[in-house]
N, C-alpha and C positions, 0 to 999 in steps of 0.2 A: 779779335782772336781772343779775348777771354771769354765771350760769350760763345763763341764755336769749341772752346776746350768743354765748357760746361755743360756742351750739349753731348758730346761725345762722352764724356764721365758717365752723365745720366743714362745714357744710352748702354753703356757698358755694366752700368749698374741694375737696368731693365733686366739684360742679357740675362745675367747671374742669375736674377729673382726667377726668370722663367726655365733657367735649368734646373736650379735646387726643387721648385715645384714638380716638376717634372719628375722627380726621384721619390717624390710623395704623392700617392694615389688621393689621398684626402684633399690636398692641395691644388687638384686639378681643376675643380669648377672655379676657385678664385682665379688662376691662372688666366682660364677660357675666357670670364669674364673681362680681364685686364686685356687680353688679346682683340677682342670683340670692341672693345671701347676704344683701341687703338686702331683698329679697321676702320671704325665710323667717326674717327676723330670727335668723341664726345666731349673731351674737354676744350676743345678748340684750339690746339696747339698749331704753331706755324708750318707749314707747308715743309720748309726743309728738315725741321725737327721731325715731324713725322715720318717723313720719307729716310732719314738715317735710322731711326728707332725700327721700321719695318726693315731695311737691310741689315741693322743689328738682329733681327727677331729673325729673321731667313737663315742666320749662320748656326742658329741653336741647333741641338741635335732632336729636338724633340719638335720642331717645325713642322715636318711630316704627320704627326700626332693631330695638332692646332689646327694645320692645314685641314686636314680630311675632315674634322669634327664641324670646324665654320664652314667649309664649302661643299664636302659632301653629304647634300643634307636633301630629303624629301620631304613634299610637305603630304602631312595627313588628309586623306580624302573626307571630304563631308558625309556625314552621316545620310542616307536617304530619307525622304518624308514619307509620313502616311498617305496613302491616297484619299484624298478627300471625295469619299463616295456616299456622306453624308445627306448630299443634295438627292439621293433614291427615296428616302424615305422622311423628310424636313423641306416642307414646302418653301420655296423661295419670291420673293415678289421685290416690290419699290414702293417710295414713297416722297413725296415731292421736298420736304423739309424737316426739321428737327422739331415742329410739334406733333404730338401724339396723333397716329392715324386711325382713324374707327373704320374697323371691319363689321358690318352689319350682317346679320343672319335672319332670316325671316323660317319660320317653321308652321308648321298645321295644314290643315285643309287636302291633307295626301291619305287619310285612312281610308278605308274600305269604305263604299257607298252603303247607306242605309237601304232595306227594301222599303218601297212607296206601295202602299194598300192601293186598290183601284178607288178612284175618286179621291185617294188620301192626300193628305199635307206633305208637302215636301218640308220635312225637318232642318232648322240651322243646329246641327246636332256636333260641331267642331267650329272649332275658332283658328284664327290667323294671329300668329304671336310675333314678336321681334325681339332680339337683343344685339349687343354689340361687344367687340373686344378692340380692347386699343393695344396698340405696338408704338414704343418710342425707339428713338435711335440715338446711338451713343458713338462719339468718336475715339477712335484709339489711334496711337501712333508710336513712333519713336525717332527721334534724330541720333546721328552718331558723326563724330569728328575726328579727324586725325591728320595729324603734322604733316607738313609738306615734305620736310627730311626724312621721314617714314616710308611716304610713298617711293621716293627717290631709291632711299636704300632697300627697297622691297622686291629682291632679285628673284624670289621665288614665287611673285607671284601672289601671296598670301593675302591682301587688299584687292586683287582684281574682281572679288566677286560681292564686295559690298552690296550693291544694288540688289543682287540674287537672292541674299542672304536675308534683307528685309522684305523682300518678295515672301520668301519661305515663312518669315514670321508672318506676315498677313493672312497666309492660307491657312497655317496653324491656330489663329486668332479665329476664321470663321469656324474651324471644325470643334475649337473648343466650347466655342458659344453657342453652335447649334447641339452638340451636346449636353450642355448645361439645360437645356430645354427640357430634355427626357430625365436627365438622372442629376441628383444632387450628393452632399457629403454622406447624407443618412442611405440614401439608397435612390429607387426611382424617384423623379420629381413628384414631390405630393400635391405639386398645383394640376397634375395630369392624373395619377396613379391614386388608386384608393380598394381596398379589399373594402367587404361588407361594413356597414351599410352601403358607402359607395362613396363616388366623388359628384359634386352637383355641377352638371351639366353649365359652361358658361353662358349659354344661350336660351336653351329651354327651361334648364333650373331641372332638369331630371337626374334622378341619382343613377350614375352607372357605375357599375362593378367592374373593374378591368386589370387588378392586382389579385396575381396569384401565387401559390407555395409550391413549385413544381420543378424539379429538376430537370436540365434539357437531358430528355431521351425522344425517341421516334413517337411514341404513344401519349408521352405528355405535350409534345408537341402539337400533335393530332389535337388533344384537348383544350389546347390553347387557341387554335385555331379554330374551335368548335365555338369557344367563348368570343373570340372575336366577331368569327358573321353571325351568333346568337342576337347582337347586340339589335335593338331597335329603336327607331326613330321617335319622335315626340308623338305621333299618332297611332305607337305600337305595332307599327310594319316593318318588317325584316330590311336591313341594309344589305343591298347587292355588292361584295366583295370579291373581285374577280381573282385577285392573286395578293400576295403577302412577303414583306422583307423581314428577314430575320437578322437580329443584330445581337452579336455578342462581344463578351469582353476578348482579350489575346489568350486568357486561360479555357475559353469555352471553344475555340478556333478549330482545334482537332475534334470534339465531340462533334459540331457542326458538322464538319465536313464526312461524319459518319452516320450523322442521323439523315445527312442530307442525299448519301449516297445511293446510288439507283440498286446497287448490286446487294451480295449477301449484308444482312443488317445486323450490328452488334449492339443487341439490347441493352446488358449490362457489362461491365468491364471486367466482373470477377476479381479475385484477391488472391493474389500469386503466393500471398505468404500463407494465407491460411490453406491454400491448395484448390481455391473455388475457381471453376473454371467458368469463362466468359459464355453467356447465354446468347449465342448465335441463331439468328433468324434467317434459314436460306430461301426464305421466298422471296421475291420481288420487293422491293422496299416502297409500299405504296406512298408514303411521307413524300419520296424525291417526285413523286407525279400531281401533285397540290399546287403547282405554279409558286414554289418558295425560292426564294432568293436571298441568298445570305453572305453577310456584312460582318468583318470584325472592326471594332470601333475600340483603336489603343487608347482613346481619350477617357472610355469609362471608369476604367481602376483609378485613373487620374482625379476625375472629379468626383465619383464615386468612391469614398476610402471607409465605408461602412464594413463590418468584417466580414459581410457574405456577398462582396464585390466581384470576385472571382465565381460566383455560382448565379450571377442576376443577368437573364436575358430579356430580351423586348421582341414584340411583333409590332408590324405596322402595315396597315391597308398602304395597296399602290396609290400612288398621289391622284391617279385618274379618277379612283372614287372615293377620296377625303382625305382629310391630310389631320394629324393628329397637332403637329407644331409647325409653325413658320418665321422663318427669318427673312426679315427686310434689308435692302439698301437704298440708299440716298441716289434718288432719279439721278441720272448721268454720271455718278460717283460709284458704279455697282463694282468695278476693279480699284485695289489699291492704289492710291495715287504716289509715284516714284520722284522723287526731284532731288537737285543739288541743288545748294545755295549759289546764287552766281557772285561773282566775287565782286567785292565793293571796292575795286582799283581800275583805273584806267591808265595804258600806256602814256609816255610823256606828249606821244603825236596824238592821243585823244581817244585811242583804239580801245574795244573790250581785251581783257585778258581770259584766258583757259582757267575755268573752275578747277581743273586740277593743279594751278599753281596757288591756290589756295587765298585766304583774304586778306586785308591791308594791315590789319592790327598783328597777327600774328603766323600768318601763313598756313591755316586751317581750312582741310577741305572738309564741307559738310553735306551729309546724305541726311532725307528724311523721308519718312513712310507715312500714310495716312488713309485710314480706312474708315469707315463710317457704315453701322450694322445695327443691328436690333431685333427680338426676336420674341414671341410669346407662344403661350399653348393654346391649343385651339379647341381640338374635338375628342375629349377621351373616348367615345365609341370607337374611333379609328386604329386604338392602339391597344394592346395588352402587354404587362410586364411579370417577370415570375423571379419569386425570389425564392431559390432553393432551402429547405431547409437543413 
């Protein structure tokens, strides 16, 4: 009887505290935390004690506020992820294991033929060369554990999409690593881009100039495409590029859509402050007829943190014509591996248990994701970057 009276007395004190806290807005958060702890029985009190305290709380005048705050809840939706369209301008492939994979290139003997005079000698005036590029894979991953009690208490389903979240992390890792092949913290990746005197081609060792200093306008885009299509192979012959991909950061997406519009073309935006009207070319936008596909890459300003990252844009030849960079995956593991840890416990009858019941030691449920990928730069002739001054 004494224990029962003590429980009643404690319950009355709890009720008084709750009522007093309701009178003071600043004490609401503490009161709310105390009530949530009561609901979830965080302190591990006996069932009859908890039940009595719940009834005592229900008799207080501020219960509707508490009940509404705790139960009338909505789960904030997840953010949408960026469309991973990087595979349109970065080549993908596979390799067998973690050892560096060699990609060999052979060049030469494709230049125009020399004239042979009557009874003249055929000259060996060209050479055949070779070179190689290596790609190494890296392993990326994450594990996540959560208590069995938390899953039981998850009435909103906040933890029902753990596997989906880890899959999203793997897709974002692909996007990030693909972007690192073309950009770095200081701007366009110096392993792929250079202004005069140019960057050394990794196979034939020729100098390639593919970094410009032009703002994104229709005319400048035309100039950049000319630079791309004017590239020559090791024999000095033109390279056939039939279509182009334009890649911009979020800050240039609006400009990109203007430049690629088939209708009236805004050549310059003007300046409303000084009263300068925009220049509009009302004729058909020829740039839109050049087979250009536009892409907005949201990871560019994350990888490239330079002052001009919001004015830097890239051109790539379509992959069928050649590729500037390549991202490989481990053969047989091209997709991320999503797994749960098998519980290290069995029933008394010897049967297996549900992974969602947690492990033997502390009732923890574990998820894990693993993804294997790696890339490198290939052909600087297949791309152009421009950093606006």
